[in-house]
N, C-alpha and C positions, 0 to 999 in steps of 0.2 A: 084238369084233373080231377076224377071223383075219388076220394080214399073213404073206408069204410074198414073200421079196424086195420087190421095190421095189412090191409089188402087193399091194390088199383083194382079198382072197377073199371075205370073208361077211363080211354083220354082222348082230346080232342074235344070240340065246340059241338053241343048237340049230340053226341055221342052213347050218353046217356040223360034218361030226366032225370033232374036235380031233387034228391026232397026237399021238400015244404022247410024242414026243421032244419036241414042240412047248416053248419057254420063255412060259411065261408071267407075266403084271406088270397086277398089279389098284393101281391109283392109289388105290382110297379114295373120299375124299369131294374127287370132283374135276370137273372137266368136259373130256371129250374131245372135241376137236371139228378141222375140217378146218385146216389152214397156213392164217395169215393172206397177205391179199396187198396190198402197196401200189399203187394204182393210177397213181403218179404220184410219182415220186422222182428224184432225180439221181446221175449217176458221174462227177462231177466230180474228184473225186481231190484238191480245194484246200482248202488255210484257207477256213470261209466268211468272212472278215475279209477278203480279198485277189480276190475276184474280179476285181477285173478287171486282173490278170494272167491272167484263163483263157485268153485267146485266144493267147497266145507263152509259156505255161509250155510246158516238155516234156513231152508226150505217156506215154513212158514212167516219169516220176515220178510223176505225176497215176494213172496204170493202177496200180500202186503202191498206192499208199496207196486209193483207191477200192479194189482190191483187199479189203485189209484190213475198210474200213467195210462193205463186201460181208458178210463174213464176222460184223461188230457186225450185222447187219442178221438174218441167218439167224437166230443164237442168239437173237434178240428175240421170235422165231416168226413171221418173215414167208418162207414157203419161195416165193414168190413175186411179182417186182414189176415196175413198167414204167417205165423209163428215159424221160426226156420230155425227152432232148435232153443229150448228152456227145459229144462224136469218139470216146473210149475204150470207148463204152456197149456196140457191138455185139461189138469183142473182147473185153473182159471177159464176155459172155452165151455167147460160143463156150466161152472159158479154162474154165466155170460148166459150161456141158454134159459138155465132153470131160474134166471131173474134174481139173482143175489147179488151181483154186482153191475153197475153199469159197465161195458164195454161196447167194442164193435164185435161182431158174430164173426168168434177167431177158427180159424183150422189148425191145425197147431199139430206138430213132426214131433214132439216129443225132445228125449235129448239127443242130442248129434249119435252118429257112427263114425267110430274112427278107427282106425288103426294103431299100433302102439307105434310112438315116435312118428305120431301123423300130423291129421293138420290141428285135430285139437289133443291127441291121446298121450301128452306130454308125462314124465316122471311124477309130479304130485298127483296129478289125477289120476294115473291107474293106481298110485299105492292107498288109494281113496276107498274106503267099503262099498261094497257091489251096490249098487242104484242112485249113489252120490255121482258118482262120475260121468263124466259121457260113456256111451259105450264102446266101451273099447272091444273090439274081434279081430284075430289075425288068422288069415287063412280060410277059406270055402264054409265049409263046417261053424266056423265062429262067427263068421256075420250070417249065414241062417238064422241059428239062433238069436243073436241081436237082432234081428229084422220081427223074429216071433214075439220077443219079449217087447218091441216098441208096438206090437200089433197087441199084444194081450193087454198092456196099456192102453188104451187106450187112444192112440195117436192115429190121427188121419192120414199119413204121408209118413213117407222114409227121407232122411235127409242126410247124406254122407259127405264126406270131407276127400276129396281126389286129389288136389292141391298141397302141399306146405311150404318153407322156407328153406333153407339152408341152412346146416349146424350152427353156423354163428351169427345167425339173423337176429336181428332185435325186434322181428313179428317175426313171429314162429309158424301161426296160422295162415300169415297174409303172403310173408318172405319179403325180404329188403325191396329187393329186385322181381317186378313184374314176369318178365321173360325172362328170369332165372328161375322158376319156380322146379321143384319136383314131385315127382308121382306118388303118392301116398298111398295107394292101392296099388294091388297086381290084377290084372287083367278077370284072371281067375276070381281073383276078391269081388270085385265087380260086378261080371257075371252070377255070381251065386246071390247074390242083394239083388240085383235088379229082378232075377227071377223068382227069388223068395215073395218079393212084396206083388210081384206085377202076379203069379198067382194067386196070392189072396186078393186081388183086385186094389190095391194100390202104388199112386204113384212116386218115383220117386225125382227127389229135389238132388242135385249135388253142387257143392259147391268146388268151384270151377275157376281158377286164373291159368292163366297161359296156352300155348297150342295143343301142347301134352295132350293134358289134363281133357279138353273140348274135343278135339279126335277120339281120343278114350270113351266121354262118352257121349260119341255119335255112334262112334263102333258098338257100345253095347245096349242100346235101346234107352236111356233114361229119356225121363219126361221133360224136366226142365231143368235149362242151365241155370247158375246164379252169377253174377258178373259175367264169366265168359268174353273175358278182354284179353288184349295181349296175344291177340291171334291172327296166323297167318291170312294171306287170299282165301288158299286152298280152302280152310277152316270154314272160314266166313262164307263161301259157296255152298258148303255143307251145309249150314246151320238154315243158311237161303231156302235152299232148295227144300230140307227137310220139313223147314216151319218147325221144329223145336223152340219150345220160346225161351227167350233170354232173359231172366228179371234182371232190370238197370239198377239199382243200390249208388245212383250219384251221389246222394242226400250223407252219406255214410262218409263218405270222404271231403265234401265238400265241407262236412261241420266239423271233423278234424282240421281243416287249416284254419275254418274260423277259429281254432280252440288255440292256435297256435301260442301265441303271446301273453294272451289269458291265464293260459293254464300251467305255462310253460314247459312245451315239448324240446325234448333234446333235439340237434344237429340232426343227430341219423334219423330220428324218427321224421321229423320233415321233409329231412332228403326223398326217402325213402316213404312217404304218403305224397309229394309232388309228384315224385315218377312215377305211382300208382293209377294219379288223377289223370296224369298226361295222357296214358295209357290206355286209359278208362275212356276218355271222350275221343280219342282220337279212332276205336274201335265202334263206339258210339254211333261215329260219322260215317264209318264205312259202315259199319251196317245198317244205318238207315238207308245209303247209298245202294248196296245190294241185297233191298228186302228180306234181312234178318226180322222175325216177330219178334219187337220188344213188348214188354209187361213190365209197369212201372211200380220198384218197390223201392223202401227208404234204408233197409240195412237198420233205420235207430235201434238205439239199444237203452235209449232212458237219460236221464237228465245226470250230468251239468254239464255236459258235452253234446248228447242227443236226442236233445227232449222229442217225446213222441208227439207233442203241439205241435211240434215246428214238420207234420209231414206232406203238409201240400208244399212245403218248396221244390217237392221231388217231380213236380211240372214245372215248372219255371225253368228248372236247371233242365228237363228233358228238351223244353222249345229253344231254348238259349245253346245246347249242345245240335240242333239242327233239325228238329221235329216241328213238325207243323204244329198248333194248337189244338185241333178235330183232332189231329191223330192220338196227340198226350190224351184229352180226355178218355180218349175210346180203350186205350191203350191202360188207363188208371178206372177203370169202369169195367166196360164190355171184358175187357184178355181178360182181367184180373176175373172178372163170376168166372171165366171158363177155368183158368188152373187152379181154382182154388175148391174147384167143382160143384159150384153154387150154381150155373148161369142158369139153370131153370126156375132159379128160387129171386135174383137180384143181379143189380147192375143193367138195368134199364128199366125207365118207366116203362110200364106195359101193363094189359091188362093180366092180372089175377099173379103177378107179381108183388114180392112184398113189397109195400110204401117205404122204400129209403133215400131217401130227398136229402138234396143238400142245396137251400136256395146262395146267391151270392150277389151285392148290387151288379147293375151292369152287366157289360157281353162279358163271361169268361173267356170266349172263341177270342176277343180280340185284346183280352190279354188274362194270362193265367192266373198271374200275380192275385187274384181276383180270391181266387180258391183258399187264401190265407187267412180269408174275414169272412168268412160264413156270418150271414145274419140268421139261418136256419136251421139247424138238424133237425131229420126226421128220422126214423127207424124202427123200421115194422108198426110205421102209423104212430108211435108215440115219439112229441119232442123231446130230442137231447139238448140240445142247443134254443133260444127263441130269444132274439134280439128286440123284436118288434114290441113285447110287451102281450 
């Protein structure tokens, strides 16, 4: 592979004449592959055990912390990522693009759009000043206004919350029971948001757990479904037929389970996360069998329980859940680039594409766990990590 500046000039033996002054690197017994892509993460810039203060925390401090964590994500092999909700995400995206901070190429949704008492629109958030809370909208007219606000603020796509827990659930956004979710938006509200986004050329992603919400998303032409588990066979067949991408987010629940003892999760929290984990794995397995189009995303939010530096674990979890290694590698590169809207720029080692490259010892196909220890990471032709010296 011949790289000049930020671009790949040629791939393959004899594909191009190598300039006499070119620097040569032979990685030996290694896998050279496109930079990894996390299709679902968050730039919260908050202690993951203190997210209750997310809506009121100072954004400058959050941005600084998130910038540090994005540098760790890049060094972990992820040259592109998609932020599924954070008020500081769009500014971080612009700072990375301008070369002011180090991080993966970032596609950002900005703030969530939720209904009052919806996925994220609880009372504390709704009472905060305009612009500091998640974007709360009720009714089709307000939903259109919130979509327009997100576009005005420079977001890259729209993120909506379609499901929520029941009133007494400890986990309001996710619900204690994956099969007991409530719809957070009416059909009219969802239709208005999707229409306004699509009219402006933007894709719509939805937080959707449970059969009702995934079916509702399909009914209204949502572009990408986040989580998408605890569904019926009929809805699974619809997903497979439509080839609407479902982003996996296995890591988020995995790292909650790993943190149970160290961080003192309550019994109710443990029961809830175990129920979600079981439902997610079953839906992933049956979805693979049905031909659902899965894209790899982690839903990691930062230290201490969900470090972005551990994002490559998603590949291992996907393979353990039944995905072929080659399909997992494709789902975390090629398909990730597709839903980020950058498939003509990255996601492949192809002539004319950005030189986004990760190198690992041995065969990543034989053991995807090797992705968790990259020896070199290159973004746009520049080394972000080089353990070879």
